[in-house]
N, C-alpha and C positions, 0 to 999 in steps of 0.2 A: 339468426334470430334468437333471443333467450326469453325465459318465462319463469317466474316463480310458480311452482306447483300448488295447486289446490289439494283437496283431499284425495284425488286420483293419482296412481303412480302410472303415468302415461306409457312408460315403456312396457311394464308388465301387462297393461291393459292391451295393448297392441299385439304382443306376443300371444296372449291368450286367445284373442279374437282371429288373429291370422291362422290358427288351426283350421277354421271353417272358411276363411276369406283369404284368397291369395293376397300377397302384398301388393303386387302390381295393380291388382283390381282396387285394392283400398286406395292406393296412391291416386288412381285415376278419379275415384269417386270424391276424395277430398279436394282434388284440384277443380273438378267441375263445380262443387259447393263454392269454393273461394270465388270462382269467375262469377258464378251467379250473383253472389253477395256484392262483389265489386262493381255490378251494374244497378244494385239496389242500394244506394246509400242510406235510405231511410229504414231499411232492416226488412226482414221478412219472417214469417212465423214458420214452425215445422211443416205445418199443412201446405204452406205455399211453396217451400222448398222442395217438399216430396212431390208435389205436382208437377213442378218445373223439372225434376228429375226423372219422373215417371217411376218412383220408388214408393214403397210403403213408409209410413210414418215411422214405424219402429226401427227400420234400418236407417233412416235419416237422422233419428234421434242418436243412434250409436255413433254415427259419423260426426255428428255436432259435438259429442262427448269427446271425441279424440280431439277435435279442432280447439274445443274450449280448454282441454287439459293441456295442450301445447301453445295456449295463448294465440291462437291464430283468429279466433272469433270471440265476440263479446255477446252476452245476453243481457237484455233488460225486460222487465216485467211490467206490464200493463194490466192491472187486474188479474184476471186468470189466464191472460195470453203472454205468451214469451216470445219475444222479438230478437232475432240473432242479426248481428251486423258484423263486418269484417273488421278485426282488431287494427287499430291505428298504431303501428310500431315504427320504430327506426332502426336502421342497422346498428348492430353492437359497436363497430368501428366509429360510426357518427357520434353516438352517445357517449363513448369513451372519450372523443376529441373535446367534447364540451367541459368536461369535469377538469377542474383544476388539482383535485387530488390524485396521487398516484393510484392506478387501478390495474389489476391483474386478473384476467379470465382464465381459469384452469378446467382442464377436463377431469374425467374420473380418475385417471393415472397422475394427476396433479403436474401434466404439461401445460406449458403456457399457450393458450389459444390466441389471446388478445392482450395487448399492454398499450396503454396511452402514452403520450409523450413524457407525462410528468413521471410516471414509473420508469421509463427509460432513462431519463436524466437522473433519477435517484440511483439507479443502479449502474450508471455510468457504462451502458453497454448499447451497442447499435441493435436495431430491431432483428437482424437476422441471427444475432447471437441468442436471442430471447425467445422468439416464437418457435414452438415445436420442442423446446427443452424442458426437461423435468424441473422443477422449481428448485428442488435441493441441490440441483447440479449447475445452477447458473454461475458462470465465471466472472462474478463480480470482482473488480481489481481492488476494491477497498476493503480490508479486513473488516471493517465495521459492518459493512453490507453483508459479508458473510454470515455474521452473527444475525442480522436482520432477516436475511433469506431464511436462516434455520427456524427462527421464530415464525415466520410466515408459513413455511411448510407444515409446521406443528399446528398451526392455527388452522390451515386448510384440512387437515387431517382430524380436527375435532378434538385435539389433545391439550388445548389451553382452557383455563376457567377465567381469565381476564382479557380485556380488550386493550391493554396497555403493554407496550414493549419497551423495556428499559435497556439501553446499551450503554454499558459502562466503559470508560477509558478516558483518555485525554480530551477527546471530543465527545463528551457525553450527551447521549440523545434521548428523547422519550417520542414514542409514536403510538398513535391510536390506530387500531386496526380491527376491521369488522369482515367476519368471513360469512358471506350470503349463499347458501346452497341454492342451486339453479338447475333447471331442466331446459335442455336446449330442444330445437324445433323437431329433431328425429327421436327425442325421447331420452337422450344420454344425460346422466347427470354430470354436474361440475360444480365449480364454486366461483365466486367473484370475490376478490380481496380488495378492500378499499382502505387506503392508508392516509394518515392525516399527521404531520409534524406538529407536535405539541410541546417541543422543547421551551418555546419562549413562554409558554403559558405555565409550564412547570416551574421554571426558573423564577418567573415573577411570583408564583404561588409561594415557593420556598422562600423567596427574599421577603415577601409580605409576612409569611408565618414567622421568619426570624426576627422581623421588625416588631410584630406584635409581642413575641416572646419576650423582646428586649423591653419594650415598653411596660408589659405586665411586671417583668422583674424590677424595673424602677419603680414603678407605681406601688408596688407591695413593700418596698424598702424605704420610701421616704416616710418622713414624719407627718405630712399632711394627709387629710383626707382628700380622695380624688373622686369625683363623680362625672360621668360623661353620658349625655342626652343626645339622642337623634330624634328631632321633632320632640313629642311628649314623652318617648319611651326611654327609660333608663337602661343603657346598654354595657354599663361597666361601674363598679364601685370597688375600690381597693378595700382591704382589711381594716384599714384606719379609719375609713369613711363608715363602716359598720360599727366600729368600736365607739365613734363620736355620736353617731345618730341611731344607732340600732340595726337590726338584721332586715327589717321588713321596709326597705327603702323603695321597692317598686311600687308605683302609684302613692307614694306617702307626700301628704301635705307638709312640705319642709317648713312653711312658715307657722304651722301648727306646732311645731317643736320648740319655736321661740318664746322664751319667757316674757311676760309683761314686764315693762311697758315698751319693750322692744318690737313686739309682735306686729302691730300695724305697720311700723315703718319697714320691717323685713319683708312684709306681704307685698307692699307697695313697690318696693325695689325688685323683688323677684318677678311681679307681674311686668313691670317696665322692661326687665331684661327679656322676657319672652316676647314682649311685643317688638322690642328692637334688640335682638340678641347681638347684633355686631357692635353695639355701645358697651363697652365694659363697665362694670360696676363693682363696688365694695362697700362692705358695712360690717360693723361688730356688734355682737349681740350676746346674751346669755341664752343657753339652750338648756333644756331639762330633759334628760333621757334616763329612764331606768332608776329614778331616785337620785341621780347625779347631776349636778349642775356644771357647766363648762362654758368658759368665755371664749367664742369663737371669732375667728377674722376670715370672713368669706369674701372671695373674689370671683366673680361671674364674668366669662367671656366666651367668645364662639368664633368659629371659622366656617365659610361657605365654601363647598366644593360641589360643582357641577348642579348647583341649584339646590343642594341639601345643606340644612345648617346642623352642625355639630355643636353642642353647648357643653361648656366645661364649668364645674364648681369646685373649686380648691378651698379647702378648710384647714386653718392653721389654729391649734389650741393654745390660746394665750391665757389660759386659767392662772397658771402659776404667776406669770408676770403681771396679770390684773390684780390678783390678790396681794402681791407684793407691792403693786402702786398703790392700792388702796389702804394697805397698812402703813405705808409711807405717808400717804396723804393725812391719814389719822395722827401718826406721829408728828407731821409737820404742824397740823392744827394744835396739837398739844404743846409742841416746843414755842409756837407763836404765841399761845396763850401764856405760857410761863414767862416768855420774855416781856409781854406787854404788862403782865401782873408784877414783874420784877421791881422792886421799890427803889433801886439804885440805877443810875445811868449805865447802860450796857451798849456795846457797839462791836462790830467785826469789820476788819480791813483786810483788803487782799494785798498781795506783794508790792503792787504798784500805788498803795496808799489810798484805795478808792473804798467807801463805805459800802459794804454788801448787806449790812443788817444793823439796826438800832432799834431801841425802843422810845416810846414817847417820853419818857423822863429824860433820856439824853438829848433828844431834839429840843425839849424845853430849855436844857441846860446851855445849848449852844444858840438859843433864840430862833430856831426855825422849826417848820414842819417835817414830821418823818418822811415824806415823800420827797421834800427838798433835800434831805441829807442823803437818801440812797442813791448811789450813783455818782455822787459828788467826790471830790478829792479832798484830802485833810487841808490842803492849802486854800481850798474854796470855802471851807466851813470853819476852820479854827482860826481866830485872830493871830497876826504875826507874832504878837508879843507873847502869846501862849503857846505858840506852835512847838518850840523847843522842848517844853516841859510835857507836853502832850505826847509827842513821838519819842520820848526817852526810852530807851532799851529796845525800840521796835526792830531796828535791823539786826541786833544780837539775838532777839527771840526767833526771828525768820530764819536766821543762819544756825543757830544752835537751839532747837526746840527745848522748851522746858516753861518755867514759870519765873516771872519777875515781879517784885513788889516794891513801890517806892512812894514817897510823900512829896506833894508838891502843892502849888496854889493855882486854882483854876477858878472861872467864872461860876457863879451859882446861878441857879435857876430863877430865884427870885430877885436878882440883881446883886451886884457887889460880887466880892471874891470870897472862896473858902478855902480853908485847909483841907486837902483830901488825900485819901490813900487810893493809889492806883495799882490794880492787880490785873497782870497780863499773862496770857499763855498763848500758845499756838496749837493748832490742830490742822490735819490734812483731810480734805473732802474729794469725793469724786473718785472715779476709776484711774485717774492719773495722779492722785494725791496732791491736789493743789493745795499749797499752804495758805492759811488764815490766821490772822492775828485776833484774838478776842480780849476786849478790855473791859473792866468794871471799875466805876468810880465811886468810892465810898466817902461820904462826907465824914471829916474828922469828928465834928460834934456828934454825929451819930453814933460813932465809937465810943465817945467818952460817956453818951447818956446810956449806952448798952443796947440800942436798938439794932 
């Protein structure tokens, strides 16, 4: 039997008391008390036990102290009364056989008194090669187990400050070890060593840490802002996110950073995402932060794992693109206004002879509306008898960019025909440099009059 000691050191207590009390007499008295309590399962007070033994309460109290210190009896208090019962204990071997973790029971000399099947399997030794052997001399066949035994011996001697044992090598292993001081039934001291193989947990933890480090490295080096929420709590924001939205993001009302008139729409989309996080959403808006305005493209998404929702907000700064687009739109408005106000017929053709632009004066010259001209071909807009004069030099200009000027006769806007000056040039548009032909038709009479 074994027992974790209380404040009393039972061995020293027995030795001191045995000066006045012969050991055989003490053993007999302790045995009689155990037999009496075995018959009284509900328990007995010191007075009742003393009466049953025919002893005084003082002597019985000292006997009970010995039995309590060795874990053989238990005491319960009911008001002022103390009731003693026989301790309910299992044999060490029975308890060890229940445990799945490897367990070794050592005496004061660190010899192995007991070992369960899990410990024997770990050491790869039969029971007769383990029981009675000093721990440090156990002949484990695996060199890795030699290192483990050495660590265990140091743990039993109280020479380690950590409960974790790391065995390096090709088959790297980690074990959790707990050394529990014990007092046996006869008062001898010993140690119980409990082991647990935590290799898989450590490898999983290291893999997770490596994965998190990789994620953080990627998240901190992308140009997008990344925010991660679990429930309502912000658990991660990369440096780009704080640059875009500010440092105080925990508990921040993101919709409050959105500039009018986009704020109400953004707030509605964020609320809808929180209500149904697995439905991805996106929007674009102007955000004001620290006196700076940025145009952001926001993507909201989420994943569910074991009932827990993790939400992601990814922000792309489109400020430069948006400002360029707005500038381009303003330029397009200006160009369109210029084209519309230009007094002479103006048009633009692509390489296939399709009208991509014209003003109202040109549309009136060919007797159509502007929308009818755009997207139509030269063959569909220009009469056959005027077609050769209209497309003169077109192929040459598209093949060899430059400017061409010639005179010809074409229909006039008010009816009839006019002598006109045609001025053509080419330009390239877009990233691919698509060629366009631009033409201006000037009435010869306007040149003569000086208009």
